[in-house]
C-alpha positions in Angstrom: -67.5 14.8 -32.7 -69.5 13.4 -35.7 -71.7 15.9 -37.5 -73.8 13.9 -39.9 -76.3 11.3 -39.0 -74.4 8.5 -40.8 -71.2 9.5 -38.9 -73.0 9.4 -35.6 -74.2 5.9 -36.5 -70.7 4.8 -37.4 -69.4 6.0 -34.0 -72.1 3.9 -32.3 -71.4 0.8 -34.4 -67.7 1.1 -33.9 -68.1 1.3 -30.1 -70.3 -1.7 -30.1 -67.9 -3.7 -32.3 -65.0 -2.6 -30.1 -66.6 -4.0 -27.0 -67.5 -7.3 -28.7 -63.9 -7.7 -30.1 -62.4 -6.9 -26.7 -64.6 -9.5 -25.0 -63.7 -12.1 -27.6 -59.9 -11.4 -27.3 -60.2 -11.6 -23.6 -62.0 -14.9 -23.6 -59.3 -16.3 -25.9 -56.5 -15.2 -23.6 -58.4 -16.7 -20.6 -58.9 -20.1 -22.4 -55.2 -20.2 -23.3 -54.2 -19.4 -19.7 -56.5 -22.2 -18.5 -54.7 -24.7 -20.7 -51.3 -23.6 -19.7 -52.3 -23.6 -16.0 -53.6 -27.1 -16.3 -50.3 -28.2 -17.8 -48.1 -26.3 -15.4 -49.9 -27.3 -12.3 -47.8 -29.2 -9.8 -50.3 -32.0 -9.5 -50.5 -34.7 -12.2 -52.9 -33.5 -14.8 -55.6 -35.7 -16.3 -54.9 -36.1 -20.0 -58.6 -35.7 -20.8 -58.9 -32.5 -18.8 -56.0 -30.9 -20.7 -57.3 -32.1 -24.0 -60.8 -30.8 -23.3 -59.5 -27.4 -22.3 -57.4 -27.4 -25.5 -60.5 -28.2 -27.6 -62.3 -25.2 -26.0 -59.3 -22.9 -26.6 -59.0 -24.1 -30.2 -62.7 -23.5 -31.0 -62.5 -19.9 -29.5 -59.4 -19.2 -31.6 -60.9 -20.6 -34.7 -64.1 -18.6 -34.3 -62.0 -15.4 -33.8 -60.1 -16.2 -37.0 -63.4 -16.8 -38.9 -64.8 -13.5 -37.6 -61.6 -11.7 -38.8 -60.6 -10.8 -35.3 -57.1 -12.4 -35.5 -55.1 -13.3 -38.6 -55.2 -16.9 -39.8 -51.5 -17.5 -39.3 -51.7 -16.1 -35.7 -54.6 -18.5 -35.0 -52.7 -21.4 -36.5 -49.5 -20.5 -34.5 -51.4 -20.2 -31.2 -53.2 -23.5 -31.7 -50.0 -25.3 -32.8 -48.1 -24.1 -29.7 -50.9 -25.1 -27.3 -51.3 -28.5 -28.9 -47.5 -29.1 -28.7 -47.5 -28.2 -25.0 -50.4 -30.5 -24.2 -48.9 -33.3 -26.1 -45.6 -33.0 -24.3 -47.4 -32.8 -20.9 -49.5 -35.8 -21.5 -46.5 -37.8 -22.7 -44.6 -37.1 -19.4 -47.6 -37.6 -17.2 
């Protein structure tokens, strides 16, 4: 356990940041899953719905990148793969 006042403060700050980061990562995963579910659903998807979900996912990923939560190349890769899937789905629909 931390002994000094500053070490105790760091423990509290770390715990707070950990919760915030965990929440942000979880929301990114949820947004990505929503896009994939919209694409993979058996019904014909509405192109605008898929694109709007993609936009939301992109903004969450970009925000996480700007906050330093995920690496910029990871963010670019995730966005690129999602956009590619949405484009392919809207072409066939």
